[in-house]
Backbone bond lengths (Angstrom), bond angles and torsions (degrees), N, CA, C in turn:
res aa  C-N    CA-C-N  psi(-1)  N-CA   C-N-CA  omega(-1)  CA-C   N-CA-C  phi
1 M - - - 1.420 - - 1.501 106.31 -
2 K 1.356 114.04 149.43 1.438 120.30 178.80 1.540 113.19 -75.96
3 T 1.395 116.09 137.53 1.424 116.68 -179.74 1.630 103.05 -146.76
4 V 1.441 102.96 167.06 1.623 111.43 160.69 1.582 105.74 -111.25
5 I 1.199 109.49 122.77 1.570 116.39 -163.85 1.529 111.92 -126.53
6 L 1.247 121.89 151.33 1.447 127.73 171.53 1.492 109.16 -80.69
7 N 1.491 116.91 125.47 1.360 116.40 174.62 1.572 112.76 -91.86
8 K 1.316 117.79 -178.25 1.464 121.20 -167.22 1.620 110.25 -67.78
9 N 1.321 113.37 -9.76 1.571 118.45 168.74 1.378 114.56 -90.37
10 F 1.342 120.29 5.15 1.445 126.68 178.81 1.592 108.97 66.46
11 Q 1.348 112.42 38.55 1.582 121.75 179.56 1.534 104.92 -114.43
12 L 1.317 116.75 141.77 1.417 120.80 172.15 1.587 112.02 -72.25
13 E 1.302 119.03 141.82 1.440 120.31 173.47 1.573 110.55 -153.85
14 D 1.334 116.31 161.19 1.526 114.21 173.27 1.497 107.78 -70.83
15 G 1.216 118.43 143.17 1.453 123.39 -178.92 1.581 111.34 -150.99
16 S 1.408 108.10 -170.43 1.515 118.46 177.42 1.526 109.29 -150.96
17 I 1.313 113.17 139.25 1.490 114.50 176.74 1.476 103.40 -140.26
18 E 1.327 117.04 174.59 1.477 123.53 -177.15 1.507 109.83 -69.39
19 K 1.286 120.31 138.90 1.539 120.61 172.20 1.450 109.38 -62.79
20 P 1.296 118.24 130.61 1.452 119.32 -179.42 1.554 119.28 -71.33
21 K 1.215 120.69 151.94 1.476 127.57 175.40 1.411 112.02 -101.84
22 P 1.386 123.01 125.97 1.437 124.81 -176.32 1.553 109.01 -66.24
23 K 1.298 114.81 133.24 1.551 122.37 169.38 1.528 108.42 -73.76
24 N 1.363 112.74 176.51 1.589 113.10 -171.36 1.315 120.08 -51.47
25 H 1.441 119.39 -38.71 1.389 120.17 -178.30 1.459 113.30 -112.69
26 E 1.227 117.77 36.83 1.417 129.95 175.60 1.446 120.11 -121.13
27 V 1.322 118.08 153.64 1.410 125.48 172.16 1.484 117.62 -115.37
28 L 1.350 117.90 142.54 1.425 116.01 176.30 1.584 110.06 -96.72
29 I 1.254 112.18 129.92 1.532 118.74 -176.97 1.491 110.57 -112.94
30 Q 1.285 119.82 123.60 1.340 127.24 166.42 1.605 107.93 -72.08
31 I 1.311 119.00 111.37 1.431 124.33 -173.10 1.522 109.83 -73.19
32 K 1.362 116.31 124.02 1.346 120.51 175.14 1.577 115.66 -98.15
33 A 1.289 113.04 -31.22 1.421 120.72 179.58 1.526 109.78 -153.98
34 S 1.295 122.89 150.89 1.484 120.93 175.43 1.595 104.58 -147.45
35 G 1.333 110.82 154.95 1.405 125.96 -173.41 1.479 116.19 -104.22
36 F 1.262 114.89 146.93 1.611 119.29 -176.61 1.627 105.03 -102.21
37 N 1.316 110.13 148.05 1.478 114.24 178.85 1.642 105.45 -142.78
38 P 1.298 111.46 150.07 1.550 112.64 176.84 1.589 115.49 -43.76
39 I 1.313 111.73 -40.86 1.566 113.45 -173.42 1.611 107.52 -59.29
40 D 1.297 118.55 -21.32 1.424 118.99 179.01 1.513 114.88 -60.48
41 Y 1.330 114.75 -46.72 1.439 114.67 174.17 1.452 115.02 -83.65
42 Q 1.412 118.34 -22.59 1.420 120.12 -176.24 1.567 106.88 -75.18
43 M 1.218 118.32 -20.80 1.494 121.16 175.54 1.557 107.10 -65.26
44 L 1.298 115.84 -32.79 1.498 114.77 -179.79 1.485 114.75 -84.39
45 E 1.426 118.74 -7.32 1.457 121.10 -172.74 1.536 114.46 -125.02
46 N 1.443 111.40 -24.42 1.408 116.50 -170.22 1.532 107.78 -109.62
47 E 1.359 115.35 132.48 1.556 119.85 -177.52 1.508 109.85 -66.98
48 L 1.245 118.98 -39.91 1.553 121.44 174.37 1.467 115.49 -58.16
49 E 1.328 116.94 -51.03 1.392 125.35 174.32 1.480 118.81 -60.70
50 R 1.345 113.13 -35.07 1.479 122.56 -177.05 1.492 109.96 -62.93
51 K 1.339 114.55 -38.73 1.470 122.30 178.99 1.640 110.57 -51.67
52 L 1.260 116.04 -22.01 1.480 120.94 -173.41 1.499 112.85 -84.61
53 I 1.341 113.01 -12.20 1.530 116.07 -174.17 1.510 109.93 -72.77
54 T 1.310 115.24 123.27 1.444 123.25 -176.53 1.573 109.10 -117.54
55 S 1.320 119.23 -8.66 1.461 121.25 176.85 1.529 109.22 -148.47
56 P 1.354 118.05 151.11 1.408 118.47 177.56 1.518 112.81 -68.13
57 V 1.238 121.25 -9.47 1.477 129.50 -178.10 1.576 102.84 -99.40
58 L 1.297 118.20 111.07 1.448 123.21 173.81 1.388 115.17 -83.27
59 G 1.447 119.26 -178.97 1.440 125.24 -172.08 1.361 115.45 98.83
60 R 1.427 115.53 138.27 1.519 119.88 -164.09 1.400 116.21 -131.44
61 E 1.463 123.58 -2.96 1.415 123.96 -174.86 1.603 109.05 -147.10
62 L 1.262 114.41 147.01 1.533 113.13 -171.39 1.572 108.79 -158.50
63 S 1.264 113.21 167.90 1.527 123.58 168.53 1.501 103.11 -142.35
64 G 1.380 113.77 145.78 1.395 118.60 -173.75 1.559 113.07 -174.88
65 I 1.261 114.63 -161.35 1.586 118.66 -176.54 1.470 104.09 -129.18
66 I 1.346 119.96 138.84 1.369 126.65 178.09 1.552 106.90 -78.63
67 V 1.312 113.64 127.80 1.426 121.16 -175.56 1.521 112.08 -115.77
68 E 1.351 117.76 -19.38 1.486 121.31 -175.93 1.469 103.52 -158.36
69 K 1.494 114.03 153.49 1.382 123.67 179.56 1.438 115.23 -132.31
70 G 1.331 121.27 148.50 1.482 121.50 174.74 1.554 106.05 -73.72
71 N 1.318 111.90 169.08 1.497 117.98 179.70 1.461 120.76 -58.45
72 E 1.311 119.82 -30.25 1.360 124.90 -178.79 1.602 111.87 -114.54
73 A 1.371 116.67 25.66 1.447 117.73 174.77 1.500 105.95 -99.34
74 T 1.335 115.31 120.96 1.461 120.08 -169.12 1.513 109.72 -124.45
75 Q 1.377 126.97 -10.30 1.435 124.12 -173.64 1.412 112.96 -72.25
76 F 1.464 119.47 -28.72 1.475 117.75 -168.20 1.410 108.12 -128.88
77 N 1.291 114.74 171.45 1.490 122.58 -177.96 1.546 107.55 -121.16
78 I 1.363 110.82 154.97 1.475 117.61 174.67 1.476 110.03 -57.00
79 G 1.366 121.11 126.54 1.419 121.54 176.84 1.484 109.40 101.73
80 D 1.276 121.85 -7.23 1.515 126.42 175.91 1.557 106.04 -61.38
81 E 1.311 115.15 136.53 1.560 122.49 170.54 1.561 105.86 -90.06
82 V 1.264 114.74 126.57 1.459 120.60 -172.35 1.594 111.51 -138.10
83 F 1.376 109.39 169.74 1.497 114.79 171.54 1.456 106.25 -152.01
84 C 1.405 111.34 157.05 1.476 115.61 -175.95 1.552 105.22 -168.62
85 G 1.320 112.62 158.37 1.497 124.43 163.24 1.452 108.48 -93.48
86 S 1.328 119.63 119.21 1.541 120.21 179.85 1.395 116.24 -83.60
87 G 1.408 117.89 -33.25 1.464 120.62 -177.57 1.537 111.41 53.98
88 S 1.390 117.64 -126.54 1.374 118.24 176.83 1.563 110.61 -109.89
89 M 1.363 112.29 17.69 1.483 120.54 175.89 1.463 120.76 -84.56
90 G 1.379 116.19 -8.19 1.417 115.52 -177.88 1.520 112.63 -96.60
91 S 1.379 115.05 172.62 1.461 120.01 176.61 1.530 114.39 -62.66
92 N 1.294 113.83 -30.18 1.405 124.96 176.76 1.567 112.32 -153.22
93 G 1.291 125.70 -178.44 1.499 122.84 173.73 1.492 107.66 -81.98
94 T 1.309 112.23 -174.68 1.459 121.98 -177.57 1.490 116.76 -88.76
95 Y 1.340 120.38 -1.87 1.440 117.95 171.81 1.493 109.10 -77.86
96 A 1.359 123.49 60.74 1.363 124.98 -165.30 1.609 105.54 -155.94
97 E 1.321 118.76 168.46 1.421 123.19 173.88 1.464 112.60 -79.95
98 Y 1.434 119.38 -30.82 1.448 125.17 -171.07 1.547 107.23 -142.15
99 I 1.320 115.61 152.25 1.388 121.08 172.13 1.606 112.36 -149.19
100 A 1.276 116.63 142.91 1.471 117.21 -177.78 1.544 103.15 -111.70
101 V 1.335 119.47 129.16 1.388 125.26 -178.44 1.585 109.30 -141.08
102 P 1.368 111.46 157.03 1.495 114.92 179.25 1.543 110.75 -61.20
103 E 1.340 115.11 131.40 1.533 118.54 -177.80 1.536 106.91 -55.01
104 A 1.387 120.31 -26.77 1.514 118.65 -172.00 1.558 112.37 -77.52
105 I 1.321 119.63 1.17 1.487 117.47 171.66 1.602 111.90 -104.98
106 V 1.413 111.95 2.70 1.494 113.60 -171.75 1.426 110.39 -101.85
107 S 1.320 114.85 151.31 1.481 119.35 175.10 1.576 109.09 -135.02
108 L 1.253 119.94 153.70 1.481 124.83 -179.82 1.509 102.18 -65.09
109 K 1.248 117.14 139.27 1.489 127.38 169.11 1.529 116.71 -57.11
110 P 1.332 121.73 126.61 1.515 118.04 177.02 1.616 110.41 -53.84
111 K 1.364 110.60 130.28 1.409 117.24 -164.73 1.612 106.27 -66.96
112 N 1.212 117.75 -22.27 1.488 117.64 -170.74 1.488 115.73 -98.32
113 I 1.337 117.79 18.59 1.475 123.75 -176.49 1.571 108.53 -131.02
114 S 1.221 120.09 169.65 1.429 130.91 178.61 1.506 106.20 -88.81
115 F 1.441 113.56 163.62 1.366 120.36 168.50 1.567 115.28 -56.55
116 E 1.405 107.62 -40.45 1.489 112.17 -179.89 1.462 116.48 -65.80
117 Q 1.410 114.99 -34.35 1.523 119.11 175.86 1.470 108.19 -72.78
118 A 1.311 122.71 -38.73 1.456 121.84 179.60 1.428 114.72 -66.24
119 A 1.378 121.24 -31.61 1.390 123.35 -179.56 1.544 112.56 -71.23
120 A 1.342 111.71 -18.76 1.479 117.92 -177.93 1.566 111.93 -84.67
121 I 1.296 119.33 -4.20 1.524 125.12 -175.27 1.412 115.59 -88.52
122 P 1.460 124.97 -52.54 1.499 118.39 -153.41 1.498 112.17 -58.26
123 S 1.266 124.60 -52.44 1.464 124.91 -169.27 1.605 109.15 -60.61
124 A 1.348 114.22 -58.16 1.406 122.11 -178.14 1.641 111.40 -64.70
125 G 1.151 112.09 -41.73 1.522 118.68 177.49 1.403 114.05 -64.45
126 L 1.367 120.15 -54.07 1.549 116.37 177.03 1.505 111.85 -66.45
127 T 1.456 120.49 -34.08 1.445 109.57 173.59 1.457 116.73 -64.36
128 S 1.366 118.39 -41.11 1.448 124.02 177.75 1.441 112.43 -55.73
129 L 1.327 118.56 -44.50 1.430 123.90 -173.36 1.620 107.08 -74.59
130 Q 1.313 119.55 -34.09 1.495 119.37 173.93 1.461 107.65 -63.17
131 I 1.386 119.42 -50.97 1.487 114.87 177.75 1.532 115.46 -56.84
132 F 1.244 121.42 -37.45 1.457 122.70 175.62 1.512 115.52 -63.38
133 N 1.362 114.40 -46.79 1.504 122.76 -173.05 1.548 101.65 -67.41
134 R 1.343 118.59 -44.78 1.515 116.49 -168.10 1.551 114.34 -75.82
135 L 1.366 112.00 -23.80 1.446 115.07 -174.06 1.555 111.61 -78.53
136 L 1.456 112.77 -22.60 1.485 112.56 178.01 1.514 114.37 54.12
137 L 1.289 116.01 47.58 1.509 119.76 -172.51 1.398 117.74 -55.08
138 Q 1.311 120.07 135.06 1.425 123.04 166.50 1.389 118.36 -94.43
139 P 1.415 121.89 152.89 1.414 114.92 -170.36 1.545 119.35 -69.24
140 D 1.345 115.15 -15.04 1.427 118.14 177.52 1.569 117.65 -96.42
141 Q 1.393 109.13 -0.26 1.506 113.07 -175.57 1.588 109.50 -81.27
142 T 1.416 114.82 147.04 1.403 119.40 177.39 1.457 113.49 -99.67
143 L 1.356 123.84 143.79 1.297 123.24 -171.47 1.516 108.71 -136.75
144 L 1.439 113.56 135.57 1.492 118.10 169.62 1.653 110.28 -107.36
145 V 1.323 113.08 135.09 1.372 117.06 176.82 1.528 110.66 -119.92
146 T 1.338 119.89 112.52 1.488 116.64 -177.42 1.578 105.26 -90.92
147 G 1.343 113.97 155.26 1.441 120.22 -179.34 1.494 112.21 59.26
148 A 1.294 114.72 45.81 1.497 120.96 -173.94 1.584 112.64 -66.42
149 A 1.313 116.56 -24.34 1.435 117.52 -174.87 1.550 117.29 -85.37
150 G 1.385 112.65 -7.03 1.396 120.53 177.16 1.547 109.33 -69.46
151 G 1.452 111.76 -177.18 1.447 119.15 -175.76 1.492 111.25 -66.22
152 V 1.347 118.86 -47.86 1.461 119.84 176.83 1.419 113.03 -70.97
153 G 1.324 119.69 -39.65 1.496 127.40 -175.31 1.581 105.47 -61.96
154 S 1.287 122.45 -54.63 1.418 123.36 -170.99 1.466 107.59 -70.76
155 F 1.290 121.68 -31.01 1.437 121.08 -177.41 1.622 106.10 -75.68
156 F 1.449 117.15 -35.48 1.340 116.03 -176.50 1.538 107.58 -69.90
157 V 1.374 118.28 -36.40 1.508 123.17 -178.64 1.618 104.57 -58.93
158 K 1.377 115.11 -43.72 1.450 118.05 -178.90 1.520 111.59 -56.43
159 I 1.330 116.97 -45.05 1.501 124.70 175.02 1.485 111.92 -57.29
160 L 1.346 118.17 -48.56 1.437 122.53 178.61 1.471 111.20 -59.78
161 L 1.399 121.02 -44.50 1.493 121.36 -178.27 1.601 108.02 -74.10
162 A 1.274 118.00 -27.50 1.510 115.02 -179.67 1.543 110.43 -73.10
163 H 1.360 112.90 -19.22 1.566 120.46 -179.91 1.607 106.06 -102.04
164 H 1.233 117.02 15.39 1.584 122.26 174.33 1.459 111.95 55.58
165 I 1.470 116.61 29.90 1.557 117.92 171.69 1.394 109.31 -85.40
166 Q 1.357 115.34 130.26 1.458 118.56 -175.78 1.617 114.42 -119.24
167 H 1.267 113.96 -16.06 1.584 118.56 -177.22 1.565 110.86 -77.68
168 F 1.334 119.31 68.25 1.466 115.41 -177.19 1.447 101.48 -144.87
169 I 1.440 112.31 153.80 1.508 124.54 173.70 1.518 101.71 -125.79
170 V 1.457 112.68 142.91 1.384 121.71 178.14 1.574 111.24 -124.01
171 T 1.277 116.13 155.18 1.416 118.29 177.99 1.605 105.42 -114.30
172 V 1.300 114.38 145.37 1.465 123.92 172.05 1.503 108.62 -143.93
173 G 1.406 116.90 168.01 1.407 115.87 -174.60 1.555 113.04 -117.75
174 N 1.369 118.98 -2.93 1.464 119.37 175.58 1.570 110.26 -156.60
175 E 1.319 111.17 170.40 1.311 120.65 -167.22 1.615 113.39 -67.60
176 E 1.325 113.90 -31.46 1.478 122.31 173.67 1.495 114.52 -60.04
177 N 1.385 114.99 -44.15 1.445 119.26 176.64 1.492 108.90 -72.37
178 R 1.269 120.38 -38.33 1.549 116.50 175.25 1.489 110.20 -57.76
179 Q 1.333 116.93 -43.21 1.552 115.69 -178.05 1.445 112.27 -67.96
180 M 1.332 117.13 -33.31 1.505 121.17 175.72 1.563 109.23 -59.92
181 L 1.268 119.57 -47.02 1.463 124.07 -178.04 1.561 109.20 -65.45
182 I 1.374 113.72 -42.32 1.453 116.84 178.45 1.580 108.80 -60.52
183 N 1.240 117.06 -39.72 1.434 123.50 177.36 1.516 112.95 -56.99
184 L 1.356 113.65 -36.26 1.460 118.54 -178.84 1.503 112.60 -76.43
185 G 1.377 117.06 -20.80 1.447 122.07 178.36 1.418 113.11 127.13
186 V 1.366 120.04 -2.49 1.448 119.58 179.55 1.667 107.86 -69.50
187 K 1.266 117.38 149.51 1.514 119.04 -178.77 1.569 101.86 -92.36
188 D 1.351 107.67 149.98 1.479 117.74 176.08 1.477 115.14 -48.93
189 H 1.332 116.26 -43.65 1.506 115.60 -174.92 1.478 111.43 -76.41
190 Q 1.327 122.03 -2.41 1.455 126.03 171.67 1.428 116.79 -83.09
191 I 1.375 116.18 -8.29 1.375 124.87 -164.50 1.498 107.86 -106.76
192 V 1.384 124.71 132.07 1.461 120.80 -178.64 1.608 100.13 -134.57
193 N 1.269 113.70 137.01 1.456 124.67 177.77 1.607 107.53 -81.43
194 Y 1.239 112.54 115.82 1.553 116.45 -176.37 1.516 116.23 -72.14
195 K 1.408 113.96 -4.33 1.494 115.49 -179.39 1.509 110.80 -87.29
196 Q 1.319 118.55 -2.72 1.467 122.00 -178.98 1.464 111.85 -68.64
197 D 1.366 114.56 153.50 1.472 121.69 170.03 1.604 105.61 -69.16
198 N 1.358 112.24 155.68 1.450 117.20 179.14 1.504 113.06 52.03
199 L 1.310 115.22 52.86 1.422 115.30 -174.98 1.509 115.94 -65.18
200 A 1.291 120.49 -44.35 1.444 125.59 172.56 1.443 111.72 -48.92
201 E 1.362 117.49 -44.64 1.477 117.69 178.35 1.568 115.20 -71.11
202 K 1.345 119.97 -30.71 1.266 123.56 171.73 1.610 117.20 -67.55
203 L 1.317 113.43 -35.22 1.499 117.34 178.21 1.513 106.46 -70.94
204 M 1.410 122.15 -39.57 1.327 118.14 -179.11 1.564 113.16 -71.52
205 E 1.222 118.05 -27.97 1.501 120.29 168.83 1.456 113.66 -58.58
206 A 1.512 113.39 -46.98 1.419 111.54 -178.19 1.550 113.86 -68.10
207 N 1.331 115.72 -17.12 1.427 121.31 -179.02 1.598 110.33 -101.55
208 D 1.316 111.49 39.03 1.578 118.92 176.60 1.415 108.05 55.76
209 H 1.441 121.78 42.30 1.316 130.72 176.25 1.569 112.69 50.77
210 Q 1.323 110.24 36.50 1.478 116.42 174.42 1.513 110.63 -117.85
211 S 1.396 118.60 158.25 1.385 126.26 168.15 1.503 110.99 -70.33
212 F 1.317 113.67 162.47 1.528 115.56 -171.43 1.652 105.49 -98.91
213 D 1.342 115.84 148.01 1.430 119.35 171.66 1.503 110.64 -69.31
214 I 1.328 114.63 -43.02 1.473 120.67 -171.22 1.502 109.69 -135.19
215 G 1.364 114.34 143.15 1.485 118.37 170.92 1.469 109.35 -126.28
216 V 1.270 115.31 126.01 1.606 127.25 175.94 1.461 103.45 -95.94
217 D 1.352 121.05 107.72 1.467 116.68 -175.12 1.528 106.72 -107.79
218 L 1.265 118.04 117.77 1.453 122.12 -176.74 1.489 112.30 -117.65
219 V 1.384 112.41 20.91 1.464 122.81 -176.90 1.499 110.82 -125.25
220 G 1.276 117.08 -46.30 1.536 121.84 -173.65 1.426 115.92 73.01
221 N 1.410 113.67 -161.73 1.477 121.50 176.28 1.516 112.20 55.91
222 H 1.367 116.03 -128.17 1.423 120.53 179.89 1.555 113.52 -63.48
223 M 1.326 116.77 -34.79 1.397 124.53 178.58 1.585 110.96 -62.22
224 A 1.400 118.13 -28.16 1.377 124.13 -179.58 1.495 105.26 -67.83
225 E 1.296 118.35 -39.90 1.473 122.00 -179.49 1.524 109.66 -73.78
226 V 1.281 124.56 -33.46 1.418 120.54 170.49 1.481 116.71 -66.89
227 T 1.305 112.04 -40.01 1.426 120.15 175.63 1.563 113.04 -58.47
228 A 1.346 115.27 -49.69 1.505 119.39 176.37 1.476 108.86 -64.23
229 E 1.232 123.81 -32.57 1.527 122.03 178.28 1.443 116.84 -66.20
230 V 1.394 119.59 -33.54 1.389 124.75 -178.44 1.506 112.28 -95.80
231 L 1.241 121.93 5.26 1.547 127.12 176.94 1.544 103.96 -77.08
232 K 1.330 112.15 151.78 1.517 121.39 166.69 1.496 109.62 -76.29
233 I 1.364 109.39 158.21 1.485 118.04 161.83 1.503 108.91 -45.47
234 N 1.403 118.35 133.89 1.559 121.43 175.43 1.479 108.82 63.87
235 G 1.361 121.05 23.57 1.494 118.27 176.46 1.513 109.15 -79.74
236 T 1.412 106.76 -175.31 1.421 115.09 -178.54 1.586 112.45 -116.71
237 Y 1.288 119.00 132.77 1.476 119.79 179.46 1.475 104.37 -120.65
238 A 1.380 115.57 109.94 1.528 122.39 177.32 1.589 107.75 -86.57
239 D 1.374 116.30 107.94 1.358 122.58 174.69 1.478 117.45 -84.62
240 V 1.355 117.72 117.15 1.465 117.96 -169.77 1.505 105.00 -110.17
241 T 1.311 121.34 -24.35 1.355 122.72 -162.67 1.707 111.02 -111.48
242 A 1.290 119.87 -13.49 1.453 120.76 -178.18 1.509 113.30 63.08
243 L 1.423 112.79 27.35 1.415 119.34 -178.92 1.593 116.35 -115.31
244 M 1.414 105.04 27.31 1.499 107.06 -172.62 1.621 105.47 -74.97
245 T 1.380 106.17 149.74 1.623 110.27 179.82 1.483 108.89 -91.24
246 K 1.305 117.89 169.62 1.466 123.50 177.74 1.480 104.86 -66.34
247 E 1.299 119.16 -39.41 1.491 115.63 -175.15 1.632 109.45 -61.26
248 A 1.389 112.24 -46.62 1.451 122.91 179.20 1.593 106.72 -52.42
249 H 1.279 112.28 -52.16 1.481 112.47 -172.59 1.537 110.53 -62.89
250 E 1.315 111.51 -36.60 1.619 115.91 -178.96 1.535 106.87 -62.30
251 T 1.272 118.81 -46.91 1.513 124.42 179.75 1.482 111.53 -61.06
252 L 1.352 121.19 -41.71 1.383 123.00 -177.10 1.610 103.67 -72.61
253 F 1.222 125.17 -38.98 1.366 125.92 177.30 1.537 115.80 -61.87
254 N 1.341 111.24 -47.83 1.570 117.88 172.97 1.436 114.41 -54.93
255 K 1.306 115.01 -35.39 1.638 125.61 -175.56 1.573 105.57 -80.73
256 G 1.251 121.95 -18.55 1.452 123.20 -177.11 1.575 103.46 76.13
257 C 1.348 124.63 35.81 1.485 121.99 -179.89 1.498 110.71 -86.17
258 V 1.336 115.57 151.28 1.410 125.44 177.48 1.498 103.66 -80.52
259 I 1.260 123.60 131.33 1.494 126.10 168.68 1.505 105.35 -100.29
260 M 1.300 117.83 122.33 1.462 128.44 179.06 1.528 110.73 -107.49
261 N 1.302 119.16 101.62 1.438 123.62 179.92 1.603 110.63 -78.55
262 I 1.385 112.56 125.26 1.442 115.97 -177.02 1.539 106.75 -108.47
263 S 1.319 113.32 120.69 1.563 114.21 179.89 1.590 106.77 -151.11
264 N 1.213 113.14 130.79 1.594 119.76 173.28 1.365 108.33 -76.20
265 Y 1.472 119.19 -28.19 1.449 121.19 -174.94 1.502 111.04 -66.46
266 T 1.293 118.24 -24.76 1.499 120.34 178.86 1.504 113.18 -51.77
267 Y 1.232 120.73 -36.53 1.415 126.67 -167.55 1.558 105.46 -81.54
268 T 1.384 117.75 -33.26 1.436 121.19 168.94 1.498 118.08 -53.31
269 M 1.388 108.98 -43.98 1.548 123.33 178.68 1.536 109.24 -48.47
270 I 1.311 114.29 -44.90 1.528 116.34 -170.78 1.565 109.90 -112.16
271 K 1.355 110.29 14.16 1.518 117.07 175.32 1.624 114.34 54.97
272 K 1.280 109.59 29.97 1.540 114.79 169.88 1.455 117.14 -73.99
273 Y 1.293 117.04 68.94 1.436 117.17 -168.67 1.530 116.55 -69.35
274 D 1.321 114.53 -17.67 1.464 111.23 179.98 1.498 111.09 -69.24
275 Y 1.284 119.33 -21.40 1.476 121.56 173.28 1.590 110.11 -50.24
276 Y 1.253 114.94 -48.38 1.555 122.17 -176.98 1.518 110.44 -71.81
277 Q 1.338 117.55 -46.20 1.436 118.41 -179.56 1.568 112.51 -69.26
278 N 1.336 118.50 -44.72 1.417 124.38 178.40 1.530 109.23 -56.55
279 G 1.352 120.75 -53.36 1.327 132.13 -177.77 1.676 108.04 -52.41
280 L 1.298 114.22 -53.79 1.451 122.99 -176.90 1.510 107.87 -62.02
281 N 1.341 115.47 -39.83 1.556 115.37 -177.33 1.535 107.99 -72.59
282 T 1.349 121.03 -30.50 1.405 120.29 176.62 1.513 111.39 -68.50
283 I 1.304 119.72 -43.94 1.489 123.61 170.54 1.451 111.50 -56.92
284 K 1.318 120.32 -54.17 1.434 127.22 177.03 1.586 112.27 -41.55
285 N 1.340 112.69 -55.80 1.544 119.84 176.32 1.455 111.91 -56.98
286 L 1.424 119.39 -46.37 1.449 118.84 179.00 1.392 116.76 -61.52
287 I 1.442 113.46 -34.62 1.550 114.08 176.15 1.470 111.51 -72.31
288 E 1.417 117.21 -47.99 1.388 116.28 -175.61 1.661 114.96 -64.10
289 M 1.389 111.70 -20.46 1.455 114.55 172.58 1.417 116.33 -86.36
290 E 1.442 110.80 -1.52 1.485 121.25 -176.33 1.492 112.65 61.42
291 A 1.381 119.39 26.11 1.318 122.67 172.07 1.603 113.41 -72.77
292 I 1.287 114.53 -32.18 1.503 121.18 165.26 1.481 110.66 -132.63
293 L 1.340 111.94 159.14 1.543 116.74 178.84 1.563 106.86 -100.84
294 P 1.318 109.10 150.22 1.497 111.31 175.21 1.443 112.42 -64.27
295 P 1.385 121.56 165.07 1.464 121.26 -179.19 1.497 115.61 -68.07
296 Q 1.343 115.49 147.54 1.492 116.59 168.61 1.521 106.04 -61.74
297 Y 1.244 113.37 146.18 1.558 121.03 -179.30 1.466 111.73 -140.95
298 K 1.409 111.29 162.09 1.519 116.14 177.15 1.472 99.47 -143.87
299 I 1.418 109.39 129.19 1.412 124.44 178.25 1.613 106.80 -80.70
300 I 1.300 115.78 117.14 1.493 120.09 -171.52 1.598 107.71 -92.08
301 G 1.322 117.51 -21.50 1.425 122.02 178.68 1.437 115.68 152.36
302 N 1.331 121.66 -172.32 1.533 122.79 -175.20 1.660 107.78 -91.67
303 L 1.239 117.72 172.42 1.424 124.50 -179.82 1.535 108.35 -55.28
304 S 1.442 119.25 106.46 1.370 120.27 172.81 1.659 104.86 -167.44
305 L 1.289 110.07 166.66 1.416 113.11 172.53 1.450 118.34 -61.70
306 D 1.378 118.43 -36.77 1.368 123.56 -177.55 1.588 109.34 -64.40
307 T 1.372 116.37 -42.05 1.451 120.32 174.64 1.437 113.45 -59.31
308 V 1.367 121.07 -43.19 1.444 125.32 -175.83 1.506 108.39 -69.63
309 L 1.204 119.72 -42.44 1.581 125.39 179.93 1.547 104.31 -64.77
310 K 1.239 119.41 -44.61 1.559 118.48 -176.62 1.441 111.58 -67.60
311 A 1.303 118.85 -37.34 1.489 124.67 175.79 1.497 111.04 -62.91
312 H 1.366 118.67 -46.16 1.437 121.86 -176.45 1.517 109.13 -69.30
313 T 1.258 118.69 -29.53 1.506 120.16 -176.64 1.599 103.93 -70.65
314 I 1.355 114.76 -46.11 1.466 122.33 -177.30 1.518 111.04 -55.68
315 L 1.451 112.40 -45.20 1.433 116.83 -178.91 1.510 115.67 -70.91
316 K 1.337 115.00 -34.92 1.512 121.01 -179.35 1.630 106.80 -68.92
317 N 1.289 115.58 -35.99 1.454 114.95 -179.77 1.587 116.89 -93.51
318 N 1.319 108.96 13.20 1.499 116.84 176.05 1.604 112.18 54.10
319 L 1.340 115.68 46.21 1.403 125.10 -173.29 1.519 110.94 -108.87
320 T 1.319 121.40 21.35 1.428 123.73 -176.07 1.459 114.91 -72.04
321 Q 1.411 114.86 -25.69 1.343 124.56 -179.76 1.624 111.23 57.11
322 G 1.225 115.11 37.14 1.610 124.19 179.20 1.501 108.84 79.95
323 H 1.203 121.26 7.32 1.651 117.90 -177.45 1.433 104.66 -103.89
324 K 1.332 116.36 144.64 1.378 126.76 167.39 1.567 109.26 -79.11
325 L 1.420 117.58 133.39 1.393 119.10 -173.55 1.569 106.92 -92.91
326 V 1.364 115.47 140.44 1.473 118.84 -169.63 1.553 106.69 -139.67
327 M 1.260 106.77 144.86 1.568 116.56 177.23 1.582 108.83 -115.12
328 K 1.328 114.12 133.12 1.502 114.81 -178.77 1.635 103.51 -94.55
329 H 1.318 111.70 153.08 1.462 118.65 -177.52 1.567 108.34 -119.20
């Protein structure tokens, strides 16, 4: 089957490998669309992320059609339209025509959206849902969300609004992203441009001159330091990027804050596959009930090296403009 694959020099190239055969509890999916994530290029550049590579074919989320099943796979039928985040649980990554995955991580695709929209959901959707579920938000708590216009940020904001949570402030970097969030239902006074001087002060002003109970940091680095600065004593810092600085960690420690690490990979380590399926089923139901909208997406091209490299460049340079990048197969 056709793939985009890592060669022995750790460079991506167009390639071909044998089509996988599903194991007993697996289903074989003909991929119709796949989504791109920052981890895709970070695996090529970052020592920590590189350790997560389990196949020379990268890519972690997809939608498609079940075309074959293992002997003990009973949850789905041939021809079912499905979506899932494969992570390291697939026979290969999603830069390919087919993938075999445990049926326990798969969900039926929402009926009211396309394959391209469905492929844009799993990574950002599961991360956002994990943040929401683990925070156990109380109605009076105040929340800061950095990088709210990104894939995880915008999906998390949708979940907040679907649950009628209003006490949050978000950061964006330009007018286009501000407008995108307003279109989702965020109020203008809830949005702060992170490019302003005295950002911590501006964030506190937007929060009625109060420190925040919770910071959901989707940016890291310097923004981790700002988030730590504006948190209350004994607040909660949700770390989604693993890009916290030493200074931010010191501030959080001195304030007695809880650091909540958010990682979908965790459940791969212990093979807790129901986490993935249950989360996708929850998101599927929210979308079919129209409680939340699927992500805005942009089709970069068809399955090819050129498409993958173009998507990686857009992600690295933060030029997604609030759109999830998708490849057609």
